[in-house]
C-alpha positions in Angstrom: 39.4 -1.7 0.0 38.3 -5.6 0.9 36.2 -6.4 3.6 38.9 -8.5 5.9 41.1 -5.3 5.2 38.7 -2.7 6.7 38.1 -4.9 9.5 41.6 -5.2 10.3 41.8 -1.2 10.1 39.4 -0.7 13.1 41.0 -3.3 15.0 44.3 -2.5 14.6 43.1 1.3 15.6 41.4 0.2 18.8 44.3 -2.5 19.6 46.8 0.2 19.5 44.3 2.4 21.8 43.3 -0.2 24.3 47.6 -1.0 24.7 48.2 2.5 25.7 45.3 2.9 28.1 46.1 -0.6 29.5 49.9 0.8 30.2 48.8 4.1 31.5 45.3 3.0 33.3 43.6 6.1 32.0 40.1 6.0 30.8 38.9 7.1 27.0 38.9 10.9 26.7 36.4 12.8 25.2 38.0 13.0 21.5 38.9 9.5 21.7 34.9 8.5 22.8 34.0 10.9 19.6 36.9 9.0 17.0 35.6 5.5 18.4 31.6 6.4 17.5 32.8 8.1 14.1 34.6 4.8 13.6 31.4 2.4 14.0 29.6 5.2 12.0 32.1 4.3 9.2 32.1 0.7 9.8 28.5 0.8 8.9 28.6 2.9 6.1 31.0 0.6 4.8 28.3 -2.5 5.0 30.4 -4.6 7.8 28.6 -6.4 10.3 28.8 -5.5 13.8 29.0 -8.5 15.8 31.8 -9.7 13.7 33.7 -6.4 14.5 33.0 -6.5 18.1 34.3 -10.1 18.3 37.7 -8.6 16.7 37.7 -5.9 18.8 37.3 -8.2 21.9 40.0 -10.5 20.3 42.2 -6.8 20.5 41.6 -6.9 23.8 42.6 -10.4 24.9 46.0 -9.7 22.6 46.8 -6.3 24.2 45.5 -6.8 27.7 49.0 -6.7 30.3 50.9 -10.2 30.9 51.4 -9.1 34.5 48.9 -10.2 37.1 46.6 -7.4 37.7 44.3 -6.3 40.9 40.6 -6.6 40.9 40.3 -2.3 40.8 42.8 -2.4 37.8 41.0 -5.5 36.1 37.6 -3.7 36.5 38.8 -0.3 35.2 40.0 -2.2 32.0 36.8 -3.5 31.5 35.2 -0.4 32.2 37.2 1.1 29.3 36.3 -1.7 27.2 33.0 -1.2 27.8 32.9 2.6 27.2 34.7 2.1 23.9 32.3 -1.1 22.6 29.6 1.6 23.7 30.7 4.2 21.4 31.5 2.2 18.4 28.3 0.6 18.8 26.3 3.7 19.2 27.9 5.1 16.3 27.5 2.2 13.9 23.9 2.2 15.1 23.0 6.0 14.6 24.9 5.5 11.3 21.9 2.6 10.4 18.9 4.7 11.1 20.2 7.5 9.3 20.4 4.8 6.3 17.0 3.4 7.1 15.4 7.1 7.2 17.0 7.7 4.2 16.4 4.6 2.3 12.3 4.9 3.7 12.6 8.3 1.8 14.0 7.3 -1.3 11.4 4.8 -1.6 8.5 6.9 -1.0 9.8 9.4 -3.3 10.0 6.7 -5.6 6.6 5.5 -4.8 5.5 9.2 -5.8 6.8 9.3 -8.9 5.7 5.7 -9.9 2.0 6.3 -8.8 1.4 9.9 -9.9 4.1 9.7 -13.0 5.7 12.9 -12.0 9.5 12.1 -12.5 11.5 11.2 -15.4 10.0 7.6 -17.0 13.3 6.9 -17.6 14.5 7.1 -14.2 11.9 6.0 -12.9 12.7 2.7 -14.7 16.0 2.5 -13.5 15.1 3.5 -9.6 12.8 0.5 -10.1 15.1 -2.2 -10.5 16.1 -1.4 -6.9 12.8 -2.0 -5.2 12.1 -5.4 -7.3 10.1 -4.0 -9.9 11.0 -4.5 -13.9 9.1 -2.3 -15.4 9.9 -3.3 -19.0 7.1 -5.6 -18.5 3.6 -4.8 -18.1 2.3 -4.2 -14.3 -1.0 -4.2 -12.7 -1.9 -2.5 -9.6 -4.5 -3.5 -6.6 -5.5 -0.9 -4.1 -7.4 -2.0 -0.9 -8.9 0.1 1.8 -10.4 -0.5 5.3 -12.5 1.4 8.3 -9.4 3.2 8.3 -6.6 4.5 7.0 -2.8 2.9 6.4 0.6 3.7 6.8 3.3 1.6 6.1 4.5 0.9 10.2 0.6 -0.3 11.1 -0.1 -4.0 11.6 -2.3 -4.3 8.8 -0.3 -3.8 5.8 2.6 -5.5 7.7 0.1 -8.8 7.8 -0.6 -8.7 4.7 2.7 -8.2 3.1 3.9 -11.6 5.6 1.3 -13.3 3.7 2.3 -12.2 -0.1 6.0 -13.0 0.8 4.9 -16.3 2.4 3.0 -17.4 -0.5 5.0 -16.3 -3.2 8.2 -15.2 -2.6 10.2 -12.5 -4.2 8.3 -12.5 -7.3 8.9 -8.7 -8.1 6.1 -7.3 -6.1 5.9 -3.6 -4.4 3.4 -3.7 -1.4 3.3 -0.2 0.1 0.7 2.3 1.1 -0.8 6.1 -0.2 -3.4 7.6 0.9 -4.5 5.6 3.7 -5.0 2.5 1.2 -2.8 -0.1 0.9 -1.2 -0.8 -2.4 0.4 -3.9 -4.7 2.3 -3.7 -7.8 2.7 -7.2 -9.5 3.7 -8.6 -12.6 0.8 -7.8 -15.3 0.3 -11.7 -16.2 0.5 -13.1 -12.6 -3.0 -12.4 -11.8 -2.9 -14.7 -8.9 -0.7 -12.5 -6.8 -3.5 -9.7 -7.1 -6.4 -11.7 -6.6 -4.2 -13.3 -3.1 -3.8 -10.0 -1.9 -7.2 -8.7 -2.2 -8.3 -11.7 -0.5 -5.7 -11.0 2.7 -6.3 -7.1 2.4 -10.5 -8.4 3.1 -9.3 -10.6 5.9 -6.8 -8.3 7.3 -9.1 -5.1 7.3 -11.9 -7.0 8.8 -14.1 -6.7 5.6 -12.5 -3.8 3.5 -12.9 -3.9 -0.5 -10.0 -4.0 -2.8 -9.9 -3.1 -6.5 -7.8 -4.3 -9.3 -6.6 -2.3 -12.1 -5.8 -4.0 -16.0 -2.3 -4.5 -16.6 -0.7 -1.9 -18.4 3.0 -1.8 -20.1 5.5 0.2 -19.1 6.5 2.5 -15.9 3.1 4.8 -17.2 1.1 1.8 -17.5 1.5 1.4 -13.3 -0.2 4.9 -13.2 -3.1 4.2 -15.6 -3.7 0.8 -13.5 -3.4 2.6 -10.5 -6.0 5.2 -11.7 -8.5 2.3 -12.8 -7.9 0.8 -9.3 -9.0 4.0 -7.4 -11.8 5.0 -10.5 -13.2 1.7 -9.3 -13.1 2.0 -5.7 -14.9 5.6 -6.3 -17.3 4.2 -8.5 -18.5 1.5 -5.9 -19.1 4.1 -3.2 -21.4 6.2 -5.9 -23.0 2.8 -7.1 -23.3 1.4 -3.4 -21.3 -1.8 -4.7 -20.1 -4.0 -2.0 -18.2 -6.6 -3.7 -15.1 -7.6 -1.5 -13.2 -7.8 -4.8 -13.8 -4.9 -8.0 -11.8 -5.4 -11.4 -11.6 -2.3 -13.4 -12.0 -4.6 -16.6 -15.6 -5.5 -15.5 -16.5 -1.6 -14.9 -15.4 -0.1 -18.0 -18.9 0.3 -19.0 -19.3 2.7 -16.6 -16.8 5.4 -17.5 -18.0 5.4 -21.0 -21.8 6.0 -19.6 -20.4 9.3 -17.4 -18.0 10.7 -20.2 -20.9 12.6 -21.9 -22.5 14.3 -18.6 -24.9 16.6 -20.1 -26.1 13.7 -22.3 -26.7 11.9 -18.9 -28.7 14.4 -17.2 -30.3 14.6 -20.0 -31.4 10.9 -20.2 -32.0 10.9 -16.2 -34.1 13.9 -16.3 -36.2 12.9 -19.3 -36.7 9.0 -18.1 -36.9 8.9 -14.0 -38.0 12.6 -13.8 -41.3 12.0 -13.7 -40.7 9.6 -10.8 -40.6 13.0 -8.4 -44.4 13.4 -8.9 -45.2 10.1 -7.0 -46.5 10.2 -3.2 -43.4 10.0 -1.3 -40.7 11.2 -4.2 -38.3 9.5 -6.6 -36.0 7.7 -4.1 -38.2 4.3 -3.0 -39.5 3.9 -6.8 -35.4 4.9 -8.0 -34.7 1.8 -4.8 -37.0 -0.6 -6.2 -35.8 -0.3 -10.0 -32.5 -0.7 -8.9 -32.7 -4.0 -6.8 -34.9 -5.3 -9.6 -32.5 -4.6 -12.1 -29.4 -5.6 -9.8 -31.8 -9.2 -9.2 -31.8 -9.9 -13.1 -35.3 -8.7 -13.2 -36.9 -11.5 -11.3 -39.4 -9.5 -9.0 -39.6 -12.4 -6.0 -35.3 -11.9 -5.5 -36.6 -8.4 -5.8 -38.9 -8.4 -2.7 -36.5 -10.9 -0.9 -33.9 -8.0 -1.4 -36.1 -5.0 -0.4 -37.4 -7.0 2.1 -40.9 -6.4 0.8 -44.0 -8.7 -0.5 -43.8 -9.4 -4.0 -47.3 -7.8 -4.4 -45.8 -4.4 -2.9 -42.6 -4.5 -5.7 -45.1 -5.7 -8.5 -47.5 -2.3 -7.5 -44.3 -0.2 -7.6 -42.8 -1.3 -11.2 -46.3 -1.1 -12.3 -46.6 2.7 -10.9 -42.9 3.2 -12.6 -44.6 2.1 -15.8 -47.2 4.5 -15.6 -45.6 7.4 -14.6 -42.6 7.2 -17.0 -44.4 5.1 -19.8 -41.4 2.5 -19.9 -42.1 -0.9 -18.7 -39.2 -2.3 -16.8 -40.3 -5.6 -17.8 -40.4 -5.1 -21.1 -37.2 -5.6 -22.8 -37.7 -3.3 -25.4 -37.7 -0.3 -22.3 -35.5 -2.1 -19.8 -32.1 -0.8 -21.3 -33.2 2.7 -21.3 -34.6 2.5 -17.7 -31.4 1.0 -16.5 -29.1 3.1 -18.4 -30.9 6.1 -16.4 -30.9 3.9 -13.4 -27.1 4.1 -13.4 -26.8 7.6 -14.3 -29.0 8.1 -11.7 -26.7 6.9 -9.1 -23.6 8.0 -10.6 -25.0 11.6 -10.8 -26.4 11.2 -6.6 -30.0 12.2 -8.4 -32.4 13.0 -6.4 -30.8 14.1 -4.0 -28.5 16.0 -6.6 -30.4 18.3 -9.0 -29.2 17.5 -12.3 
């Protein structure tokens, strides 16, 4: 049935009803109110526009309006019936729309869960993805942003980020959502500018949060992998105290490699850095010095500024590390072993946690 025919059907129903009421002078009864409400629900399900339907209903009222002059009381009674009918019809229409929105939200949330966790048939995920603007036959990358608090899709921060993305890029087959209190953006793998802009906007909207971008990966399973890479980058940032606003999983690949053999890493930390525990004040101050030394390009003056210490104090600590471990931080031959052990200590939480 075409849209015009469906609209005419609703108008004809109401026109006949109003003509009967205008002749009898009665009000709508309970069943008629229910029928008008159900008609509104059906019209919404059929995708008709409420504004146009109300306009046609009022046109039907004009056609069925009694030709003889009416008293003010009768006119007001008829207008009350019109109001009663339009209210019931609109109420049913809006109820059906709210239900459709809730169903759409539930389906979208189910799709997002399946997409990010790979919990459903991949072929079915790819089919459903088209409905939500993604073409999973191409590679996609995922960015994840976090802030000082957890976010849901209805919160102002994700909505602000989404408006910025739409305003900048329009429809580029981008999916923006929230998961686990974080803001998630899925974009085509060849559109790194989208994810970079997302990270910038998320940083501003969260008041200085942090974002991580996974590598582009092909197919539905690739979205899961890229999402996990982004989450892994944020986890590494916590363990390594990285405060970089935007982390890229591609730049952090060495860390998963280092932690793949945990036993070997624990042995390295114990054998290389274990002697630092005999220092006055324990290993922590010397480990902090080593971390800052490597993070500042092994430049003593920059390390001193970073730690708010004198150059002499930093030099003393580095000499102390050399004497205790037998490895000279300034010697390229020893530096790699020391730096790898320092990274391992940060990943393992040593010396706060025994290894």
